[in-house]
C-alpha positions in Angstrom: 256.3 154.2 135.9 255.6 157.9 135.5 256.5 159.7 138.7 255.6 163.3 138.9 259.1 164.3 140.0 260.7 162.9 136.9 257.9 164.1 134.6 258.5 167.6 136.0 262.2 167.3 135.3 261.5 166.1 131.7 259.1 169.0 131.1 261.6 171.5 132.4 264.3 170.0 130.1 262.0 170.1 127.1 261.3 173.8 127.8 265.0 174.5 128.2 265.8 172.7 124.9 263.1 174.6 123.1 264.1 177.9 124.8 260.5 178.5 126.0 260.4 180.2 129.4 256.5 179.9 129.8 254.7 177.2 127.8 251.5 178.0 126.0 249.2 175.6 124.1 250.5 177.1 120.8 254.1 176.1 121.7 253.2 172.4 121.6 252.9 172.5 117.8 256.4 173.9 117.4 257.9 171.4 119.8 256.2 168.6 117.9 257.8 169.9 114.7 261.2 170.2 116.3 261.1 166.6 117.5 260.1 165.4 114.1 262.8 167.5 112.4 265.6 166.6 114.8 264.8 162.9 115.6 262.6 161.8 112.8 260.1 160.6 115.4 256.5 161.6 115.9 255.1 163.1 119.1 251.8 164.8 118.3 250.8 168.3 119.4 247.9 166.7 121.4 250.3 164.5 123.3 252.4 167.5 124.2 249.3 169.4 125.4 248.5 166.4 127.6 252.1 166.4 129.0 251.9 170.1 129.9 248.4 170.0 131.3 246.5 171.8 128.6 244.3 168.7 127.9 243.0 165.8 129.9 244.6 162.4 129.9 242.8 159.1 129.6 245.8 156.8 129.5 249.5 156.6 130.3 252.2 157.9 127.9 253.7 155.1 125.8 257.3 154.0 126.0 257.8 155.3 122.5 256.6 158.7 123.5 258.7 158.9 126.6 261.8 157.7 124.8 261.3 160.3 122.1 260.8 163.1 124.6 263.8 162.0 126.6 266.0 162.0 123.5 264.8 165.4 122.5 265.4 166.7 126.1 268.9 165.2 125.9 268.8 163.0 129.0 268.4 159.3 129.4 266.3 158.4 132.4 266.7 155.3 134.6 264.8 152.1 133.4 263.4 151.0 130.1 260.6 153.5 130.3 262.9 156.2 131.6 260.7 157.4 134.4 261.0 155.5 137.6 261.9 158.6 139.6 264.1 156.7 142.0 267.6 157.8 141.2 269.8 159.7 143.5 267.8 161.5 146.2 267.4 158.7 148.7 271.1 158.4 149.6 272.1 162.1 149.5 272.8 164.0 152.7 270.2 166.7 153.1 269.9 170.1 154.8 267.7 173.2 154.8 270.1 174.8 152.4 269.3 172.2 149.8 265.6 172.9 150.4 266.1 176.7 150.2 268.1 176.5 147.0 265.5 174.2 145.3 262.6 176.4 146.4 264.4 179.6 145.2 265.0 178.0 141.8 261.3 177.2 141.4 260.3 180.6 142.7 262.6 182.5 140.3 261.2 180.4 137.4 257.6 181.2 138.5 258.3 184.9 138.6 260.0 184.7 135.2 256.9 183.0 133.7 254.6 185.6 135.2 256.8 188.4 133.7 256.7 186.8 130.3 252.9 186.4 130.4 252.1 189.8 131.7 250.1 191.9 129.2 251.6 195.0 130.7 255.4 195.1 131.0 256.0 193.6 134.5 258.2 196.5 135.6 255.3 198.8 135.1 252.9 196.8 137.2 252.5 197.8 140.8 252.8 196.2 144.2 249.3 196.1 145.6 249.4 197.6 149.1 246.5 195.6 150.4 248.2 192.3 149.4 251.4 193.1 151.3 249.4 194.2 154.4 247.2 191.1 154.3 250.3 188.8 153.8 252.2 190.4 156.7 249.2 190.0 159.0 248.7 186.4 157.8 252.4 185.5 158.3 252.3 186.7 161.9 249.0 185.1 162.7 248.0 181.6 163.8 246.2 181.0 160.5 247.7 178.3 158.2 246.5 179.4 154.8 245.1 182.3 152.8 244.0 182.7 149.3 243.7 185.7 147.0 240.1 185.3 145.7 238.4 187.3 143.0 236.6 187.1 139.7 238.8 186.8 136.6 240.8 189.8 135.4 241.6 191.4 138.8 245.3 190.5 138.6 245.7 187.7 141.2 248.7 186.1 139.5 250.5 189.5 139.2 249.7 190.1 142.8 251.4 186.8 143.7 254.3 187.5 141.4 255.0 191.0 142.8 254.7 189.7 146.3 257.0 186.8 145.6 259.6 189.1 144.1 259.6 191.3 147.2 260.0 188.3 149.5 262.8 186.8 147.4 264.7 190.1 147.4 264.3 190.3 151.2 262.4 193.6 151.0 260.0 192.3 153.6 261.9 192.2 156.9 259.4 189.8 158.5 260.3 187.0 156.0 264.1 187.6 155.9 264.9 184.1 157.3 262.1 182.3 155.5 262.0 180.2 152.4 259.5 180.8 149.6 258.4 178.0 147.2 256.3 179.3 144.3 254.6 176.6 142.2 252.0 176.3 139.5 249.4 173.6 140.3 250.7 171.9 137.2 253.9 171.1 139.2 251.9 169.0 141.7 249.5 167.0 139.5 250.3 164.2 137.1 249.1 164.0 133.5 245.8 162.6 134.7 245.3 165.6 137.1 245.9 163.4 140.1 247.8 164.4 143.2 247.6 161.7 145.8 249.6 163.6 148.4 250.1 167.3 148.4 253.0 167.0 150.8 254.7 164.3 148.7 254.5 166.5 145.7 256.0 169.5 147.6 258.8 167.2 148.7 259.3 166.0 145.1 259.8 169.6 144.0 262.2 170.3 146.8 264.2 167.1 146.3 263.3 165.6 149.7 263.1 161.9 149.9 259.6 160.5 150.0 260.3 158.7 153.3 261.2 162.0 155.0 258.9 164.5 156.5 258.7 168.0 155.0 256.9 169.3 158.2 259.8 167.9 160.3 262.4 169.7 158.2 260.3 172.9 158.4 259.8 172.7 162.2 263.6 172.1 162.8 264.4 175.2 160.6 261.8 177.3 162.4 263.1 176.3 165.9 266.7 177.1 164.9 266.1 180.4 163.0 262.5 181.5 163.3 262.2 181.2 159.5 259.2 179.6 157.9 258.4 177.8 154.7 256.0 179.8 152.6 254.3 177.9 149.8 252.6 179.9 146.9 250.3 177.9 144.7 248.8 179.5 141.5 247.3 178.2 138.3 244.3 176.2 139.6 242.1 177.8 136.9 244.4 176.5 134.1 243.7 172.8 134.7 241.4 171.0 132.4 240.0 168.6 134.9 236.7 166.9 135.6 234.9 167.9 138.8 235.8 164.6 140.6 239.5 165.2 140.1 239.2 168.9 141.1 237.5 167.7 144.3 240.2 165.1 144.9 242.9 167.8 144.4 241.1 170.0 146.9 240.9 167.2 149.4 244.7 166.5 149.3 245.4 170.2 149.7 243.0 170.4 152.6 244.6 167.3 154.2 247.9 169.1 154.1 246.3 172.2 155.7 245.0 170.0 158.5 248.5 168.6 159.1 250.1 172.0 159.3 247.2 173.4 161.3 249.1 173.1 164.7 252.5 174.1 163.3 253.9 177.6 163.0 256.6 176.7 160.5 254.6 176.5 157.2 252.3 179.0 155.6 250.3 178.3 152.4 249.1 181.0 150.1 246.9 180.2 147.1 245.1 182.1 144.3 241.6 181.2 143.2 238.7 182.5 141.1 235.6 183.2 143.0 233.7 180.1 141.7 236.8 177.9 142.4 236.9 179.2 145.9 233.3 178.4 146.4 233.9 174.7 145.6 237.1 174.7 147.7 235.3 176.2 150.6 232.6 173.5 150.4 235.3 170.8 150.7 237.1 172.8 153.5 234.0 173.1 155.7 233.8 169.3 155.9 236.8 169.5 158.2 235.6 170.6 161.6 237.3 173.8 162.8 239.4 174.3 159.7 237.7 177.6 158.8 239.4 179.1 161.8 242.8 178.4 160.1 241.8 180.5 157.0 243.0 184.1 156.9 240.2 185.9 155.0 242.0 189.2 154.4 240.9 192.7 155.2 238.8 193.1 152.0 236.9 189.8 152.0 233.3 190.3 150.8 231.1 187.3 151.2 228.5 188.5 148.7 231.0 189.2 145.9 233.2 186.2 146.9 236.3 188.3 146.7 239.1 189.7 148.8 240.9 191.6 146.0 239.8 195.2 145.9 239.9 197.3 142.7 242.9 199.4 141.9 243.2 202.6 144.0 243.8 206.0 142.3 247.4 206.0 143.5 247.9 202.5 142.0 246.4 203.5 138.7 248.6 206.6 138.6 251.7 204.5 139.2 250.9 202.3 136.2 250.0 205.3 134.0 253.1 207.2 135.0 255.4 204.2 134.4 253.9 203.9 130.9 254.3 207.6 130.2 250.5 208.2 130.0 248.3 211.0 131.2 247.7 211.2 135.0 244.4 209.9 136.3 243.2 213.3 137.3 243.5 214.5 133.7 241.0 211.8 132.5 237.3 211.8 132.3 235.4 210.5 135.3 234.0 207.4 133.5 237.4 206.4 132.3 238.9 206.8 135.8 236.3 204.5 137.1 236.9 201.9 134.4 240.6 201.8 134.9 240.1 200.7 138.5 239.3 197.3 136.9 242.7 195.9 136.1 241.4 194.0 133.0 240.6 197.4 131.3 244.2 198.6 131.5 245.4 196.6 128.5 242.5 197.6 126.2 243.1 201.2 127.2 246.8 201.0 126.3 245.9 199.2 123.0 243.4 201.9 122.1 246.0 204.6 122.7 248.4 202.9 120.3 245.7 202.8 117.7 244.5 206.4 118.1 247.2 209.1 118.2 244.5 211.7 118.7 243.4 210.2 122.0 244.4 213.3 124.0 241.4 215.2 122.5 238.7 212.5 122.9 239.0 211.2 126.5 235.3 211.0 127.0 234.6 208.9 123.9 237.4 206.5 124.9 235.8 206.1 128.3 232.6 205.0 126.6 234.5 202.7 124.3 236.5 200.6 126.7 233.8 198.1 127.4 232.9 197.5 123.7 236.7 197.1 122.9 237.1 194.6 125.7 234.0 192.6 124.6 235.1 192.7 121.0 238.2 190.8 121.9 236.6 188.5 124.4 233.3 187.8 122.6 232.6 189.2 119.1 236.0 188.3 117.5 236.8 185.2 119.6 236.2 181.5 118.9 232.5 180.4 119.3 231.4 184.0 119.0 228.0 183.2 117.6 227.3 180.6 120.4 228.6 183.0 123.0 226.2 185.7 121.8 223.3 183.2 122.1 224.2 182.6 125.8 224.6 186.3 126.5 221.4 187.2 124.8 219.5 184.6 126.8 221.1 185.6 130.1 220.1 189.2 129.5 216.5 188.2 128.7 216.3 185.9 131.8 217.9 188.5 134.0 215.2 191.1 133.2 215.5 194.9 133.6 214.4 195.5 137.2 216.4 197.7 139.6 218.0 194.6 141.1 220.0 192.2 138.9 219.5 188.6 140.1 221.4 185.5 138.9 219.5 183.0 136.8 219.3 179.2 137.1 222.0 177.5 135.1 219.5 174.9 133.9 217.3 177.6 132.4 220.2 179.3 130.7 221.8 176.3 129.0 218.5 174.5 128.2 218.7 173.7 124.5 222.2 175.0 124.2 224.0 172.1 125.8 225.9 171.4 122.5 227.6 174.8 122.9 229.4 173.9 126.2 232.8 175.1 124.9 231.4 178.6 124.3 229.9 178.6 127.8 233.2 177.5 129.3 235.1 180.2 127.6 232.6 182.9 128.8 233.4 181.6 132.3 237.2 181.4 131.8 237.3 184.9 130.2 235.5 186.4 133.1 232.3 187.4 131.4 230.0 185.1 133.3 230.2 183.6 136.7 228.7 180.4 138.0 228.0 179.9 141.7 225.8 178.1 144.2 222.2 179.3 144.5 220.6 180.7 147.7 218.5 178.7 150.2 215.6 178.5 147.9 217.8 177.2 145.1 219.6 174.6 147.2 221.9 172.3 145.3 221.3 174.3 142.1 223.8 176.4 140.2 223.1 180.0 139.1 224.8 182.2 136.6 225.3 185.9 136.4 227.5 188.5 134.7 230.8 188.9 136.6 230.3 192.7 136.9 227.1 194.6 136.8 228.3 197.0 134.1 228.7 194.0 131.8 225.0 193.4 132.1 224.4 197.1 131.6 226.4 197.1 128.4 224.8 194.0 126.8 221.4 195.2 127.9 222.0 198.4 126.0 223.2 197.0 122.7 221.4 195.0 120.1 222.6 191.4 120.2 
């Protein structure tokens, strides 16, 4: 009844009607009010959150809900439930031009959403040199897929957006004949977080009939022009899915990678947090030889589980110059070091707006960036008291020796299981990281602060 292709169209129509370029959980309440006001029908905020992937689903949408949403969107779908997804595409003549145009529309929308969500004005962000070099090398290699991997806050989505914009504007000569499809993972899963076939969902987004082969189309285009299909997938961290569904999603992506492994016509680029990549890699290694099809990138560090380096001094200077701020060389050493972490850039800008006397107190601002960041992420956030409990215990369990070691998750959460929402937010906000233990901790999860200076900060303050 509810095919992903038509649900995606319905969601896009709702966003167009509501004039919302990039949906957030808070927008669901206003859409619910608009439906009630305009149609005198009730579709709850929670239902809309489920539709847009901000909450898990345990059942299908009712006919009443689908009808109300369709009426609000201004389109009547085929069938009594409106979502059989079968209209039109099967009988239309098709060409690579159709695929290219559909892919470009999705990519332009993805870039627009990234621009709207960027904390720093998008035009003042920078192209990461390492990312372009890695991508060009990957594009020319025999590898089938790559992923930008890092802890939260290092700007993976912006990296993808800037790179996509450059490809779309044909500023990379190597991709001039290629087609880029940029999707959020929400485009390829249904309201239950299920994606039975990754290829089928790509075809759905591109308007290709289910009976046809995406790989066949891509191969024909590659043989005729040398152009490839580049697929960008972002947003894995945003899904509220249980572990079994995450694993199932990984499996269908991996099955697709296996299918394109011997082809030169399709390249897959993803973005994942370090802990997400660890889980994905575990699934990947079950396929013999697939690791050889993974392009690691020039900066991959197995210990840090990251291939995204910190900002270089030139990159920081580009951002500061674009914003009309003091050059990096004019700042105190500690502040220069902190600004190499992209997640400190926004707190730095906010502090300047709050303190017109900044130019005379650079050193004190350098000391204050971490407390300012933690104030927003921990002390003034939801579940702040519970978060402080977790942080205090982690500091105590970590100890104060010269080497900071992760602690067993079971020891950290013992007695605090009822505060799981606080723990999840600490993971999502990039304060803590959960990962697999070493050989002595086989099959057990360990937890640590994402960055050593987070531990140093909390270890030095009174919690």
